[in-house]
C-alpha positions as semicolon CSV with decimal commas, in nm:
position;residue;x (nm);y (nm);z (nm)
1;X;12,310;7,912;9,492
2;X;12,130;8,155;9,259
3;X;11,985;8,494;9,353
4;X;11,627;8,607;9,297
5;X;11,573;8,983;9,283
6;X;11,214;9,089;9,334
7;X;11,014;9,401;9,414
8;X;10,687;9,454;9,598
9;X;10,442;9,693;9,436
10;X;10,091;9,812;9,508
11;X;9,893;10,101;9,645
12;X;9,922;10,270;9,983
13;X;9,840;10,046;10,281
14;X;9,822;9,730;10,070
15;X;10,074;9,579;10,315
16;X;10,399;9,566;10,115
17;X;10,630;9,643;10,407
18;X;10,433;9,412;10,635
19;X;10,463;9,132;10,380
20;X;10,841;9,164;10,365
21;X;10,860;9,190;10,743
22;X;10,655;8,872;10,772
23;X;10,881;8,691;10,523
24;X;11,189;8,788;10,724
25;X;11,022;8,720;11,060
26;X;10,875;8,379;10,981
27;X;11,180;8,257;10,788
28;X;11,398;8,356;11,087
29;X;11,610;8,600;10,887
30;X;11,608;8,875;11,153
31;X;11,898;8,958;11,382
32;X;11,828;8,930;11,756
33;X;11,865;9,305;11,816
34;X;11,624;9,380;11,528
35;X;11,377;9,130;11,669
36;X;11,392;9,285;12,015
37;X;11,347;9,634;11,871
38;X;11,034;9,558;11,670
39;X;10,880;9,348;11,947
40;X;10,891;9,660;12,164
41;X;10,693;9,847;11,898
42;X;10,330;9,749;11,858
43;X;10,051;9,896;11,651
44;X;9,711;10,017;11,769
45;X;9,582;9,659;11,795
46;X;9,872;9,551;12,016
47;X;10,036;9,354;11,733
48;X;10,405;9,358;11,638
49;X;10,457;9,612;11,360
50;X;10,657;9,410;11,105
51;X;10,665;9,705;10,861
52;X;10,935;9,862;11,081
53;X;11,183;9,610;10,940
54;X;11,181;9,796;10,607
55;X;11,054;10,145;10,685
56;X;11,375;10,292;10,822
57;X;11,329;10,665;10,758
58;X;11,190;10,870;11,047
59;X;10,921;11,019;10,824
60;X;10,817;10,669;10,718
61;X;10,774;10,558;11,077
62;X;10,589;10,874;11,179
63;X;10,346;10,862;10,886
64;X;10,318;10,485;10,859
65;X;10,407;10,489;10,490
66;X;10,698;10,390;10,265
67;X;10,871;10,682;10,092
68;X;11,200;10,549;9,956
69;X;11,290;10,208;9,812
70;X;11,421;9,985;10,093
71;X;11,643;9,690;10,003
72;X;11,656;9,380;10,222
73;X;11,857;9,061;10,185
74;X;11,776;8,715;10,314
75;X;11,836;8,354;10,225
76;X;11,695;8,007;10,271
77;X;11,870;7,672;10,216
78;X;11,741;7,682;9,857
79;X;11,805;8,039;9,737
80;X;11,927;8,391;9,814
81;X;11,695;8,689;9,779
82;X;11,728;9,063;9,725
83;X;11,401;9,245;9,799
84;X;11,310;9,599;9,696
85;X;11,022;9,740;9,901
86;X;10,873;10,014;9,682
87;X;10,648;10,300;9,797
88;X;10,281;10,291;9,709
89;X;10,197;10,664;9,703
90;X;10,138;10,804;9,356
91;X;10,390;11,086;9,413
92;X;10,662;10,827;9,488
93;X;10,604;10,619;9,174
94;X;10,942;10,740;9,044
95;X;11,106;10,563;9,341
96;X;10,918;10,247;9,247
97;X;11,046;10,274;8,888
98;X;11,402;10,285;9,021
99;X;11,350;9,963;9,214
100;X;11,175;9,787;8,923
101;X;11,454;9,849;8,674
102;X;11,665;9,548;8,777
103;X;11,447;9,268;8,909
104;X;11,350;8,916;8,800
105;X;11,004;8,920;8,951
106;X;10,740;9,160;9,084
107;X;10,495;9,091;9,366
108;X;10,185;9,305;9,306
109;X;9,983;9,335;9,626
110;X;9,610;9,381;9,592
111;X;9,386;9,466;9,888
112;X;9,115;9,198;9,890
113;X;8,858;9,460;9,992
114;X;8,938;9,700;9,706
115;X;9,045;9,480;9,416
116;X;9,236;9,616;9,117
117;X;9,267;9,995;9,149
118;X;9,448;10,272;8,959
119;X;9,786;10,224;9,128
120;X;9,766;9,849;9,063
121;X;9,722;9,929;8,696
122;X;10,003;10,184;8,695
123;X;10,252;9,944;8,854
124;X;10,145;9,666;8,618
125;X;10,203;9,894;8,319
126;X;10,550;9,968;8,453
127;X;10,610;9,592;8,484
128;X;10,513;9,546;8,120
129;X;10,732;9,840;8,007
130;X;11,035;9,704;8,193
131;X;10,966;9,353;8,060
132;X;10,965;9,201;8,409
133;X;10,928;8,832;8,319
134;X;10,718;8,710;8,611
135;X;10,442;8,857;8,827
136;X;10,298;8,727;9,155
137;X;9,962;8,881;9,240
138;X;9,937;8,851;9,619
139;X;9,577;8,914;9,723
140;X;9,639;9,048;10,073
141;X;9,415;9,107;10,375
142;X;9,212;8,794;10,308
143;X;9,138;8,790;10,682
144;X;8,928;9,105;10,634
145;X;8,701;8,935;10,380
146;X;8,661;8,614;10,583
147;X;8,907;8,429;10,357
148;X;8,646;8,431;10,081
149;X;8,727;8,224;9,772
150;X;8,464;8,419;9,578
151;X;8,644;8,750;9,649
152;X;8,976;8,595;9,546
153;X;8,836;8,454;9,221
154;X;8,682;8,791;9,132
155;X;9,023;8,962;9,168
156;X;9,189;8,684;8,966
157;X;8,947;8,744;8,679
158;X;8,985;9,122;8,700
159;X;9,365;9,117;8,702
160;X;9,383;8,848;8,434
161;X;9,198;9,080;8,195
162;X;9,447;9,359;8,276
163;X;9,744;9,123;8,229
164;X;9,614;9,014;7,889
165;X;9,585;9,374;7,770
166;X;9,945;9,440;7,883
167;X;10,083;9,113;7,738
168;X;10,196;9,000;8,085
169;X;10,236;8,624;8,050
170;X;10,361;8,447;8,362
171;X;10,117;8,538;8,640
172;X;10,078;8,356;8,973
173;X;9,788;8,435;9,211
174;X;9,826;8,366;9,585
175;X;9,574;8,458;9,860
176;X;9,754;8,579;10,174
177;X;9,729;8,770;10,499
178;X;10,063;8,939;10,562
179;X;9,954;9,055;10,907
180;X;9,859;8,707;11,026
181;X;10,114;8,514;10,821
182;X;9,861;8,313;10,620
183;X;10,021;8,151;10,312
184;X;10,345;8,346;10,352
185;X;10,597;8,090;10,480
186;X;10,352;7,808;10,559
187;X;10,022;7,697;10,408
188;X;9,720;7,826;10,598
189;X;9,431;7,606;10,706
190;X;9,206;7,912;10,678
191;X;9,266;7,905;10,302
192;X;9,215;7,533;10,257
193;X;9,031;7,593;9,928
194;X;9,357;7,725;9,777
195;X;9,556;7,431;9,638
196;X;9,873;7,610;9,527
197;X;10,204;7,683;9,699
198;X;10,254;7,941;9,972
199;X;10,451;8,253;9,880
200;X;10,795;8,144;10,005
201;X;10,768;7,802;9,841
202;X;10,697;7,972;9,509
203;X;10,982;8,220;9,551
204;X;11,222;7,936;9,627
205;X;11,130;7,732;9,320
206;X;11,034;7,981;9,049
207;X;11,274;7,987;8,756
208;X;11,513;8,282;8,754
209;X;11,548;8,427;8,406
210;X;11,893;8,561;8,331
211;X;11,824;8,788;8,037
212;X;12,173;8,789;7,886
213;X;12,198;8,826;7,509
214;X;12,509;8,646;7,379
215;X;12,430;8,700;7,009
216;X;12,460;9,077;6,961
217;X;12,798;9,212;7,075
218;X;12,769;9,557;7,236
219;X;13,049;9,724;7,435
220;X;12,990;10,085;7,550
221;X;13,324;10,250;7,632
222;X;13,333;10,388;7,986
223;X;13,698;10,493;8,013
224;X;13,997;10,540;7,783
225;X;14,311;10,412;7,959
226;X;14,625;10,598;7,854
227;X;14,904;10,547;8,115
228;X;15,181;10,719;7,911
229;X;15,455;10,556;8,118
230;X;15,789;10,430;7,990
231;X;15,669;10,067;8,002
232;X;15,329;10,148;7,846
233;X;15,417;10,446;7,630
234;X;15,188;10,354;7,338
235;X;14,920;10,172;7,537
236;X;14,561;10,276;7,464
237;X;14,292;10,059;7,625
238;X;13,916;10,093;7,627
239;X;13,749;9,988;7,952
240;X;13,384;9,905;8,004
241;X;13,122;9,639;8,067
242;X;12,995;9,417;7,789
243;X;12,618;9,467;7,780
244;X;12,562;9,174;7,541
245;X;12,741;8,932;7,313
246;X;13,086;8,773;7,296
247;X;13,418;8,929;7,190
248;X;13,728;8,738;7,074
249;X;14,080;8,842;6,981
250;X;14,094;8,922;6,610
251;X;13,723;9,009;6,579
252;X;13,645;9,275;6,320
253;X;13,476;9,563;6,502
254;X;13,315;9,896;6,420
255;X;13,326;10,198;6,651
256;X;12,993;10,381;6,664
257;X;12,855;10,634;6,600
258;X;13,150;10,737;6,375
259;X;13,161;10,402;6,193
260;X;13,542;10,350;6,193
261;X;13,657;9,987;6,160
262;X;13,941;9,795;6,320
263;X;14,020;9,460;6,486
264;X;14,055;9,355;6,848
265;X;14,422;9,322;6,938
266;X;14,391;9,211;7,301
267;X;14,125;9,149;7,565
268;X;14,220;9,201;7,930
269;X;14,025;9,106;8,242
270;X;14,159;9,185;8,589
271;X;14,495;9,270;8,434
272;X;14,526;8,931;8,262
273;X;14,509;8,884;7,887
274;X;14,235;8,642;7,777
275;X;14,120;8,501;7,443
276;X;13,752;8,592;7,468
277;X;13,502;8,771;7,692
278;X;13,125;8,780;7,718
279;X;12,839;8,969;7,883
280;X;12,823;9,088;8,158
281;X;13,202;9,089;8,211
282;X;13,398;9,412;8,262
283;X;13,707;9,417;8,041
284;X;13,967;9,631;7,863
285;X;13,999;9,612;7,484
286;X;14,293;9,726;7,275
287;X;14,263;9,765;6,898
288;X;14,507;9,717;6,613
289;X;14,460;10,076;6,492
290;X;14,493;10,408;6,673
291;X;14,140;10,548;6,663
292;X;13,991;10,852;6,831
293;X;13,751;10,681;7,073
294;X;13,587;10,854;7,369
295;X;13,364;10,764;7,661
296;X;13,015;10,691;7,531
297;X;13,127;10,541;7,199
298;X;13,021;10,184;7,130
299;X;13,235;9,899;6,998
300;X;13,028;9,638;6,813
301;X;13,112;9,361;6,571
302;X;13,122;9,478;6,211
303;X;12,878;9,210;6,093
304;X;12,622;9,290;6,367
305;X;12,560;9,655;6,450
306;X;12,287;9,847;6,632
307;X;12,085;10,125;6,473
308;X;12,233;10,476;6,481
309;X;12,015;10,786;6,462
310;X;11,969;11,145;6,580
311;X;11,595;11,088;6,617
312;X;11,446;10,846;6,868
313;X;11,090;10,729;6,932
314;X;11,068;10,663;7,306
315;X;10,824;10,588;7,585
316;X;10,881;10,802;7,896
317;X;10,779;10,751;8,257
318;X;10,778;11,115;8,365
319;X;10,931;11,156;8,712
320;X;10,960;11,532;8,761
321;X;10,730;11,780;8,933
322;X;10,786;12,024;8,648
323;X;10,561;11,953;8,347
324;X;10,686;11,793;8,027
325;X;10,656;12,037;7,737
326;X;10,750;11,994;7,372
327;X;11,062;12,198;7,301
328;X;11,222;12,133;7,642
329;X;11,590;12,037;7,637
330;X;11,753;11,765;7,847
331;X;12,046;11,527;7,854
332;X;11,987;11,168;7,747
333;X;12,203;10,916;7,937
334;X;12,216;10,585;7,750
335;X;12,478;10,353;7,899
336;X;12,791;10,570;7,915
337;X;12,680;10,801;7,635
338;X;12,554;11,144;7,738
339;X;12,400;11,359;7,464
340;X;12,186;11,671;7,458
341;X;11,833;11,625;7,324
342;X;11,521;11,826;7,264
343;X;11,167;11,692;7,302
344;X;11,050;11,749;6,947
345;X;10,700;11,605;6,967
346;X;10,466;11,454;7,225
347;X;10,251;11,196;7,048
348;X;10,025;11,051;7,316
349;X;9,971;10,988;7,686
350;X;9,875;10,641;7,810
351;X;9,566;10,635;8,033
352;X;9,654;10,397;8,320
353;X;9,290;10,309;8,383
354;X;9,163;10,240;8,031
355;X;9,503;10,186;7,858
356;X;9,376;10,413;7,581
357;X;9,612;10,651;7,402
358;X;9,530;11,019;7,448
359;X;9,680;11,191;7,144
360;X;9,820;11,547;7,157
361;X;9,785;11,565;7,538
362;X;9,808;11,891;7,729
363;X;9,954;11,945;8,077
364;X;10,177;11,640;8,120
365;X;10,277;11,590;8,483
366;X;10,442;11,363;8,738
367;X;10,392;10,987;8,677
368;X;10,243;11,027;8,328
369;X;10,349;10,767;8,072
370;X;10,392;10,922;7,729
371;X;10,531;10,851;7,383
372;X;10,759;11,126;7,251
373;X;11,008;11,196;6,974
374;X;11,356;11,304;7,087
375;X;11,600;11,489;6,863
376;X;11,963;11,434;6,968
377;X;12,252;11,674;6,908
378;X;12,471;11,384;6,790
379;X;12,396;11,031;6,663
380;X;12,303;10,766;6,921
381;X;12,365;10,389;6,878
382;X;12,061;10,209;7,015
383;X;11,825;9,909;7,012
384;X;11,458;9,890;7,098
385;X;11,407;9,828;7,470
386;X;11,186;9,525;7,402
387;X;11,466;9,361;7,204
388;X;11,767;9,455;7,420
389;X;11,696;9,646;7,738
390;X;12,067;9,701;7,811
391;X;12,106;9,919;7,503
392;X;11,750;10,049;7,476
393;X;11,685;10,200;7,818
394;X;11,810;10,531;7,953
395;X;11,719;10,837;8,154
396;X;11,655;11,204;8,085
397;X;11,846;11,452;8,302
398;X;11,755;11,816;8,368
399;X;12,028;12,044;8,232
400;X;12,015;12,289;8,522
401;X;11,946;12,074;8,830
402;X;12,106;11,748;8,710
403;X;11,805;11,563;8,849
404;X;11,662;11,259;8,670
405;X;11,329;11,358;8,517
406;X;11,228;11,049;8,321
407;X;11,290;10,681;8,264
408;X;11,326;10,628;7,891
409;X;11,250;10,317;7,682
410;X;11,339;10,334;7,314
411;X;11,074;10,200;7,077
């Protein structure tokens, strides 16, 4: 049984937590004690507050909002699911970025009364940056617009234009009412004009894309194993997770960024020697030559290597309250490689409403999406994020606080 990882996104009060609660409630994926607890809690209209199934922090319950990403797990006879419920407030967009970094699908909730708004655009831009392959646009609160097909069609046209400008390809539109359960687990007679599947039916049958590249062999070293015991006196193994490609015993390899060549002597998995390994397996490699290799170095096949440079063109989702200023210094974490960088130039900021590029912007702040040039203290092996996200996406880390300040996609 395969697993579908998806995230809910949208603005404040679009009903993301209620939608997930309804999915769990109507599909009977709630424990008895959880069910009893939420049935004791009702909202102002005397209805069961399904959002309490995901909003677990005290501040979330007091304010009626989602602050942190909440993960929930459920299954049906057809598939297993991992859900990330992301916050809708603008100041918590960085939390949403965290949840969106490892999903197969995004559900973008749109309030039927408001249509496509700024936060809808911002989350859709993030979906395009992270190359999320499939988007479900759930037009929620249809009960508040009398289940109007005209309202639904207007939002479909509006979002379709946005999707085209962002090169989002696989889009599914579903009219729903999370509060009332319309078109969530079962088709609703109140939306008889809608001829498509309900939300759960679509989630159960949509194709899960496993974006694993088996052509370009990339192995970032996470740990050098040097036991120095009597039995393993000369043993020197390199442990890590294959991000892409296939490795076989005897393959000619190059260690980057230094460019030293050797051959694979052995491949070990779970303490057992094997003939070949492939992404995303975690393995230990030994080489025929004694080479000075450290954590953060990359082992690739000699006939297929990534680019190596001290200068990187990147797109940043800025996630810090402190402003981004040219000349600031940070750490770049790319796989297991950690290198000091300086922001050499800020080229443009992306306007989330018009998608226009504002060149030479001033006063960059939290949640801005910008293109910058980074200058690294030492060479960095990399790919473009659009080609290979596993070796083209990283984070920027503040040198003094060690906090993550930006999600980074190499162009």
